C-alpha positions in Angstrom: -45.0 137.2 149.1 -48.7 136.6 149.1 -51.2 136.3 151.9 -51.7 132.8 153.4 -54.1 131.4 156.1 -52.8 128.2 157.7 -55.3 125.5 158.6 -55.0 121.9 159.9 -57.7 119.5 158.6 -57.8 116.0 159.9 -54.0 115.9 160.5 -53.4 117.5 157.2 -51.8 120.9 156.8 -53.6 123.1 154.3 -53.4 126.8 153.4 -55.7 129.3 152.0 -53.5 131.2 149.5 -54.4 134.6 147.9 -53.5 135.1 144.3 -53.8 138.3 142.2 -55.5 137.7 138.9 -57.0 140.1 136.3 -59.3 142.5 138.2 -59.7 140.2 141.2 -58.2 138.3 144.1 -58.6 134.5 144.2 -58.5 132.5 147.4 -57.2 129.0 146.7 -57.1 126.0 149.1 -53.6 124.5 148.8 -51.7 121.6 150.2 -47.9 121.7 150.5 -47.4 122.1 146.7 -50.7 122.1 144.8 -53.9 124.1 144.4 -56.7 121.8 145.5 -59.8 124.0 145.0 -60.8 127.6 144.3 -62.4 128.9 147.5 -63.6 132.4 146.5 -63.0 135.2 144.1 -63.2 138.9 145.2 -63.4 141.6 142.5 -60.8 144.3 143.0 -63.4 147.1 142.7 -65.4 145.5 145.6 -62.3 145.1 147.7 -61.3 148.8 147.2 -64.7 150.0 148.3 -64.5 147.7 151.4 -60.9 148.9 152.2 -62.1 152.5 152.1 -64.8 151.6 154.6 -62.2 150.1 156.9 -62.8 146.4 156.0 -60.5 143.8 154.6 -62.6 141.4 152.6 -59.7 139.3 151.5 -58.7 138.6 155.1 -62.3 138.0 156.2 -62.8 135.5 153.3 -59.5 133.7 154.1 -60.4 133.3 157.7 -63.9 132.1 156.8 -62.6 129.5 154.4 -60.0 128.3 157.0 -62.7 128.1 159.6 -65.0 126.1 157.3 -62.2 123.7 156.5 -61.4 123.1 160.1 -65.1 122.5 161.0 -65.6 120.2 158.0 -68.4 122.3 156.6 -66.5 122.9 153.3 -65.9 119.9 151.1 -62.9 119.9 148.8 -63.7 118.8 145.3 -60.3 118.7 143.6 -59.6 118.7 139.9 -57.1 116.2 138.6 -54.3 116.8 138.2 -54.0 119.7 140.7 -52.2 122.8 139.6 -48.9 123.7 141.3 -49.4 126.4 143.9 -47.3 129.4 143.0 -47.1 130.5 146.7 -45.1 127.5 147.8 
């Protein structure tokens, strides 16, 4: 099970889902079944350094993206057709 950060945007339920990819973590903004936009990519090496210093960059990035979505300061530019979200 992957990490998810729930967020409500204008009556719409969205999630920031974390996916492991080659040498990185990707944070995707998803609706109930599809990936809508890539929010951020965190390199594994950078994450390991941060974890050793007591920080969780994936959680921090997920909370930041969720907050930006709630505040309307992050515009979603979706690709068509959206990809299925593997976390749902």
